[in-house]
Wavefront OBJ file of the C-alpha trace (Angstrom):
o trace
v 0.000 0.000 0.000
v 1.439 3.353 -0.981
v 0.728 6.641 0.765
v -1.146 7.869 -2.307
v -3.812 5.203 -1.746
v -4.684 6.394 1.785
v -7.471 8.906 2.201
v -7.516 11.088 5.288
v -10.804 12.502 6.476
v -10.811 15.075 9.263
v -14.008 16.176 10.942
v -13.866 19.148 13.231
v -16.224 18.888 16.182
v -18.750 21.718 16.287
v -21.859 22.281 18.399
v -24.615 23.405 16.049
v -27.701 23.040 18.240
v -28.365 24.194 21.793
v -31.812 24.372 23.288
v -31.489 24.112 27.063
v -33.373 22.609 28.939
v -34.534 20.359 26.060
v -33.444 16.819 26.933
v -34.244 14.979 23.698
v -34.202 15.936 20.039
v -35.274 14.317 16.792
v -32.498 14.222 14.217
v -32.862 13.492 10.501
v -30.075 13.835 7.948
v -31.382 15.316 4.697
v -28.094 15.034 2.782
v -24.340 15.103 3.536
v -24.418 18.740 4.674
v -27.990 19.301 5.879
v -29.621 18.021 9.049
v -33.039 18.600 10.610
v -32.992 18.803 14.412
v -36.332 19.193 16.189
v -37.967 20.991 13.224
v -34.940 23.280 12.612
v -32.968 22.732 9.380
v -29.224 23.416 9.343
v -26.327 23.371 6.956
v -23.750 21.775 9.264
v -20.899 23.690 7.647
v -22.277 27.152 8.423
v -25.415 27.203 10.613
v -25.895 27.078 14.372
v -28.852 27.422 16.733
v -28.868 28.604 20.334
v -32.328 29.052 21.871
v -30.887 31.459 24.437
v -29.542 33.758 21.706
v -32.279 36.135 20.616
v -30.634 36.817 17.213
v -31.592 33.347 15.847
l 1 2 3 4 5 6 7 8 9 10 11 12 13 14 15 16 17 18 19 20 21 22 23 24 25 26 27 28 29 30 31 32 33 34 35 36 37 38 39 40 41 42 43 44 45 46 47 48 49 50 51 52 53 54 55 56
């Protein structure tokens, strides 16, 4: 096996959804970049949600 045949995938951990004191959430992946969490749709590369932040 040569080094050119190895693929490296790096995923940076990122919190995209915060809705305290919600204890459970429904999660549905729409495609590789889009997820629906408790009726909110996000592009995981750019969107976030914080229920305590009034600018959402």
